N, C-alpha and C positions, 0 to 999 in steps of 0.2 A: 504494500500500500504506500502511496506517496506520502511525503511528510505533511502536506497540506491538502487534505481530502476536500472534495467539492460536495457540499451538503444542499439538499433540496427539502424544503418543508412545504407541503401542500395541505390545505385544510378545507374540509367540506362540512356543510350542514345538511344532514340527511332528513328526508321526509319521515314523518311519523309512520311507524309500521313498515318501513323499508330498510331498516338497519341490517337485518340478516342478509338480504339480497345484495346490499351495497358491500358488506364485509366479504361475502363470497367472491364477488368480482374483484375486490381489492386484493384479497389473499391470492387469487390466481395470478394477478400481475406481480405481486411481491415475490411469490415463490419462484415464478419463472425468471424474474429479474436476477435474483440471487443465484439461481442454479445454472442459468444459461448465458449470463452476461459477465465476462471476465472482469470488467471494470466496476461492477456493482458489488460493493462490499457489505452493504446493510440496507434493508428495506423493512422498516417497522410500520405496522398499521396499528395506530393507537386510538383507543376510545377514551375521551377526556372524562375524568372524574367530575361529577356534578354538572356535566353538560352532555346528557345522553344522546343528543342529536349531532354531536360534533365528533368527526373522525379526522385524525392528523396522520399524514405520511411523513416519516423521517427517513430519508434516503441518503446513502453515502456512496459516492463514486470516487474513483481514483482521480478523475479530471472532468472538466466541463465537456471535453470531447466524448468521454464515456457516457455522460448523461445525454448528450446529443444523439449518440447511437441508440440509447434506450428509447428515445422518442420515435424511432423508426421500427420498433419491434412489433411482431404480431400480437404478443400478449398485451402490450399497451393499447394497441388498436382495439382489442376485445374490450378492455376496460373503458376506453373512450366511448365505445358504442353503447355499453351497458349502463354507465352511471347517470347520464343526464336525466332520465325520468325518475331517478331515485333520490335526487337531491333538491334542496331548497336553494342552495347557494354554493358556489365554488369561490373561495376567497383567493385573492392574488397569491401566486406561488412566490415563496421567498427563497433566496439563495444565500449561502454562507460558505465560509472556509473554516473547516475544523483544524485547529492548531495542535501540533504535537510538540512536546519538549525537545 
């Protein structure tokens, strides 16, 4: 892993009664990202405590180029097709650099 990993934080507000379907689609993307993308080091799907309608993705890539490659994968395509009817809102994606000592 590179010294300064590229981090992506995506946040979604899910419609009532659609959380399980959303999580299923999200887990498909996350599992395939980690298992089939060499530059994807971590992809966590997080349900926020106290905000049962909010799901956050915490993704770690070796580089921005690895994230850009992720954007072209079939599993992300499946997720992009599946999630719009399941959510209320997709908040702006945030990017960061994880620092290592």
